[in-house]
C-alpha positions as MATLAB code, in Angstrom:
seq = 'MSTLYVLEPDTRLEKEYGRLLVTKEDEVLLRVPIQKVSAVVLVGVAGATTQALHSLLRQGIPLFMVRRSGELIGRLAPPTSFNLPLRQAQYRRNQEADFAFQLAREIVTAKIHNQAVLASRLSRRKRDISVGDLQQMKHAKQAASTCNRMDSLLGIEGSAANAYFNVLQKSIHSDWGFTGRVRRPPKDPINALLSLGYTFLGYAMIAALEVVGLDPFLGYFHQEAYGRPSLALDLIEEFRAPLVDSLVLTLINKGLLKPDDFQTQTKGGVKLTQKGMRLFVQEFEDRLETEITLAEIGRPLSYRKIMEVQSRKMANLILGKEQSYRPFRWR';
ca = [
     123.046   92.482   75.265;
     122.688   95.794   73.440;
     120.180   97.843   71.489;
     120.110   97.442   67.713;
     119.603  100.776   65.956;
     118.459  100.700   62.314;
     119.466  104.135   61.050;
     120.033  104.154   57.290;
     117.119  105.452   55.175;
     115.103  102.751   53.405;
     116.786   99.922   55.305;
     114.807   96.945   56.554;
     115.056   94.610   59.516;
     114.748   90.953   58.524;
     115.064   87.557   60.212;
     117.284   84.706   59.077;
     117.434   81.607   61.278;
     118.705   82.826   64.679;
     119.909   86.183   63.391;
     118.524   89.623   62.659;
     119.599   91.179   59.375;
     119.664   94.837   58.376;
     119.307   95.047   54.592;
     119.081   97.720   51.919;
     118.215   96.987   48.305;
     118.900   93.267   48.863;
     122.349   93.970   50.333;
     122.995   92.767   53.893;
     124.510   95.608   55.914;
     124.578   93.840   59.277;
     123.988   90.427   60.830;
     123.544   90.013   64.587;
     122.428   87.002   66.683;
     119.004   87.747   68.112;
     120.168   86.540   71.561;
     122.544   89.523   71.706;
     119.787   92.110   71.223;
     117.871   93.642   74.143;
     115.821   96.138   72.092;
     115.466   97.444   68.529;
     115.095  101.094   67.505;
     113.929  101.891   63.966;
     114.918  105.471   63.126;
     113.209  107.495   60.413;
     111.892  105.521   57.454;
     113.551  102.207   58.333;
     111.161   99.233   58.271;
     110.851   95.600   59.362;
     109.388   92.404   57.944;
     106.525   90.604   59.641;
     108.799   87.626   60.254;
     111.302   89.832   62.073;
     108.541   91.372   64.195;
     107.235   87.925   65.151;
     110.735   86.859   66.191;
     111.157   89.940   68.385;
     107.840   89.256   70.100;
     108.707   85.593   70.703;
     112.047   86.602   72.246;
     110.460   89.321   74.405;
     112.407   92.099   72.657;
     110.708   95.528   72.419;
     110.855   97.568   69.215;
     110.698  101.382   69.150;
     109.843  103.418   66.052;
     111.231  106.963   66.317;
     111.715  110.042   64.196;
     115.213  111.269   63.333;
     114.935  113.674   66.273;
     114.490  110.687   68.609;
     110.787  111.422   69.186;
     108.802  108.239   69.753;
     106.227  107.393   67.076;
     105.173  104.087   68.598;
     106.433  100.788   69.917;
     105.850   97.074   69.635;
     106.084   95.219   72.937;
     105.689   91.579   73.972;
     102.633   90.638   76.063;
     102.501   92.260   79.505;
     104.545   90.583   82.230;
     102.835   87.756   84.062;
     104.026   89.257   87.363;
     100.540   90.522   88.167;
     101.073   90.874   91.965;
     103.978   93.280   91.334;
     101.953   95.443   88.979;
      98.974   95.448   91.321;
     101.250   96.622   94.129;
     102.707   99.275   91.801;
      99.215  100.627   91.085;
      98.270  100.634   94.788;
     101.444  102.488   95.733;
     100.543  105.147   93.200;
      97.707  106.172   95.538;
     100.058  106.615   98.520;
     101.144  110.257   98.569;
     103.796  109.728  101.256;
     105.341  106.804   99.366;
     105.527  108.878   96.174;
     107.088  111.866   97.945;
     109.716  109.857   99.826;
     110.741  108.234   96.553;
     110.786  111.561   94.693;
     113.034  113.049   97.390;
     115.566  110.219   97.017;
     115.520  110.567   93.232;
     115.986  114.350   93.207;
     118.744  114.240   95.842;
     120.660  111.636   93.815;
     120.114  113.562   90.581;
     121.599  116.729   92.125;
     124.465  114.696   93.619;
     125.370  113.264   90.215;
     125.101  116.667   88.559;
     127.384  118.094   91.244;
     129.973  115.369   90.615;
     130.179  116.296   86.934;
     130.152  120.025   87.716;
     133.030  119.577   90.169;
     135.076  117.696   87.570;
     134.449  120.412   85.006;
     135.460  123.140   87.462;
     138.945  121.649   87.713;
     139.456  122.243   83.993;
     137.694  125.587   83.547;
     138.760  128.406   85.870;
     135.873  130.702   84.936;
     133.221  128.358   86.353;
     131.441  130.165   89.176;
     132.105  128.927   92.681;
     128.655  130.274   93.474;
     127.033  127.767   91.093;
     128.907  124.905   92.738;
     127.852  126.116   96.173;
     124.259  126.485   95.022;
     124.232  122.847   93.917;
     125.728  121.761   97.227;
     123.063  123.638   99.183;
     120.332  122.308   96.885;
     121.425  118.732   97.527;
     121.279  119.283  101.289;
     117.907  121.017  101.036;
     116.458  118.240   98.879;
     117.473  115.535  101.345;
     115.472  117.176  104.154;
     112.608  118.659  102.147;
     109.068  117.729  103.230;
     106.866  119.158  100.470;
     106.624  118.267   96.776;
     106.313  121.854   95.562;
     109.438  122.798   97.547;
     111.278  119.776   96.145;
     110.465  120.841   92.584;
     111.744  124.335   93.360;
     115.001  122.938   94.741;
     115.426  120.738   91.667;
     114.927  123.751   89.415;
     117.431  125.853   91.364;
     120.053  123.111   91.101;
     119.360  122.711   87.377;
     119.923  126.429   86.747;
     123.308  126.318   88.487;
     124.230  123.045   86.768;
     123.502  124.263   83.247;
     125.419  127.466   84.005;
     128.426  125.226   84.651;
     127.813  123.260   81.457;
     127.526  126.480   79.457;
     130.922  127.670   80.746;
     132.412  124.282   79.790;
     131.293  124.509   76.149;
     132.866  126.785   73.540;
     130.630  129.690   72.549;
     130.754  128.560   68.893;
     128.199  125.880   69.811;
     125.628  128.512   70.726;
     124.601  126.824   73.976;
     123.045  129.291   76.408;
     120.931  126.917   78.503;
     118.509  124.027   78.331;
     115.878  124.334   75.584;
     113.694  121.317   74.920;
     110.987  121.590   72.263;
     112.423  121.975   69.756;
     116.129  122.080   70.645;
     117.516  125.294   69.166;
     121.232  124.407   69.120;
     123.388  121.280   68.670;
     124.045  120.768   72.399;
     120.350  120.765   73.256;
     119.706  118.452   70.316;
     122.271  115.979   71.678;
     120.934  116.209   75.236;
     117.354  115.620   74.104;
     118.352  112.705   71.883;
     120.474  111.145   74.615;
     117.735  111.449   77.249;
     115.249  109.922   74.822;
     117.459  106.910   74.076;
     118.189  106.583   77.796;
     114.450  106.412   78.400;
     114.075  103.574   75.899;
     116.828  101.619   77.660;
     115.103  102.165   81.015;
     111.741  101.031   79.639;
     113.380   97.771   78.562;
     114.979   97.325   82.024;
     111.680   97.943   83.840;
     109.786   95.501   81.654;
     112.408   92.804   82.286;
     111.665   93.178   85.994;
     107.907   93.194   85.419;
     107.074   96.817   86.226;
     104.817   99.070   84.181;
     107.103  101.827   82.824;
     104.121  104.164   82.324;
     103.010  104.420   85.960;
     105.457  106.500   87.986;
     105.670  108.361   91.276;
     107.700  111.519   90.670;
     106.716  112.392   87.092;
     102.993  112.813   86.667;
     101.137  110.390   84.447;
     100.147  111.611   80.984;
      98.958  109.781   77.899;
     101.911  108.021   76.307;
     104.438  109.219   78.892;
     106.637  106.484   80.452;
     106.553  108.136   83.878;
     108.369  105.447   85.858;
     111.131  105.269   83.245;
     111.464  109.066   83.512;
     111.665  108.727   87.308;
     114.568  106.317   87.133;
     116.598  107.978   84.387;
     117.021  111.099   86.532;
     119.981  109.560   88.358;
     121.633  108.580   85.039;
     121.323  111.824   83.067;
     124.635  113.374   84.135;
     126.792  110.202   84.211;
     125.525  108.775   80.928;
     124.252  111.540   78.652;
     125.666  114.885   79.803;
     129.217  113.589   80.224;
     128.998  111.825   76.853;
     127.869  114.982   75.060;
     130.765  116.947   76.570;
     133.226  114.236   75.531;
     131.952  114.136   71.948;
     132.220  117.878   71.373;
     135.360  118.594   73.400;
     137.287  115.817   71.648;
     136.044  116.961   68.246;
     134.245  113.715   67.500;
     131.163  115.753   66.615;
     131.452  119.133   64.893;
     128.918  121.866   64.083;
     128.607  120.611   60.496;
     127.274  117.293   61.850;
     123.987  119.114   62.520;
     121.307  120.620   60.344;
     118.498  123.097   60.973;
     114.943  121.868   60.484;
     112.215  123.826   58.736;
     110.452  124.457   62.075;
     113.597  125.925   63.589;
     114.922  122.951   65.548;
     118.333  121.341   65.132;
     119.057  117.665   64.525;
     122.001  115.428   63.705;
     122.919  114.502   60.160;
     122.896  110.837   59.194;
     126.669  110.640   59.735;
     126.404  112.365   63.098;
     123.578  110.103   64.202;
     125.605  106.971   63.440;
     128.495  108.223   65.547;
     126.272  109.339   68.430;
     124.395  106.040   68.579;
     127.631  104.040   68.612;
     129.150  106.183   71.352;
     125.939  106.080   73.383;
     125.810  102.277   73.186;
     129.482  102.063   74.148;
     128.724  104.225   77.186;
     125.826  101.952   78.205;
     128.166   98.968   78.046;
     130.915  100.685   80.072;
     131.484   98.836   83.329;
     131.967  100.454   86.728;
     132.238   98.851   90.163;
     129.309   99.312   92.521;
     130.411   99.340   96.161;
     127.215   97.618   97.291;
     127.805   94.719   94.880;
     131.588   94.650   94.831;
     132.021   93.811   91.167;
     131.913   95.705   87.868;
     128.614   96.043   86.025;
     127.700   97.824   82.809;
     125.493  100.887   83.059;
     122.814   98.915   81.227;
     122.939   96.224   83.924;
     122.941   98.853   86.671;
     119.691  100.202   85.226;
     118.206   96.747   85.667;
     119.592   96.621   89.237;
     117.833   99.917   89.978;
     114.630   98.568   88.456;
     114.788   95.566   90.783;
     115.369   97.879   93.744;
     112.222   99.718   92.725;
     110.282   96.457   92.526;
     111.493   95.429   96.004;
     110.500   98.818   97.406;
     107.029   98.571   95.899;
     106.581   95.079   97.324;
     107.748   96.181  100.786;
     110.924   94.090  100.680;
     112.980   97.282  101.087;
     112.162  100.260  103.308;
     113.738  102.886  101.055;
     115.011  103.292   97.521;
     118.786  103.613   97.066;
     119.493  105.527   93.846;
     122.624  105.204   91.769;
     125.198  107.697   93.022;
     128.131  108.568   90.793;
     131.609  108.785   92.287;
];
């Protein structure tokens, strides 16, 4: 199953028998069986009929309403999972400082590992990438795996991120104006793509966690804040480089997205044009459906399915069925 994005201005999501329709001025732009949809994202001023919303709720399909930048406005979700014992255990574990730290250490170590994999691949193509940055990431990964304090772990993560984005900067032509990670608002096209990709990745992880029965808003590494899906943010860390960063590099290096696919906002940020957004969403969904073979399972799974596998690992850890969390490690 995949996410249905409704992107065109003034379009509307409707329901017809067992299908979802995307319409504009009484013209049907798209028909898709509702059984093939895992989530719906309404972008900008797109709307939905009450009948369509009822059908999504009956099928247990979440709906996200977002701005063109990807920023979440709100969401419609089915009733909370009936797996109350799992959620109770999740809340209890939140009070266990050692549990939270051990999990955070596994997550950060895997995140740095996956960043290092991409950085190493990029270094084979670009000779001016600093060996020092690659070594810094290697040392950071080792330090993270043996760290015993949260403040030290955060420092190690930040050190690795600095080296990693130095490598990314050297891998991107200077015409794109990318000098490092800038979040709110993104000041250049690369940061705009990274922010949008991470946001969509978070929505996919929320859907995976809710399938398992976990509360995506109560995490262990990212601190809780009103409206922040902390557990989803915990689990997307290991997928940022393989899914979003590598996709962004592919799109710009192959010329699929160009500087004129972006526009500057009145507040100084940068966002994709309508044409650029359509292409990015399609490529992002294709990446989520890309299959790779997990050694521990021995058969190919899509990235979307792997996110659900990781969510189930988290549930088993919380319930005490597993002694440690095994993050997704890119090869």
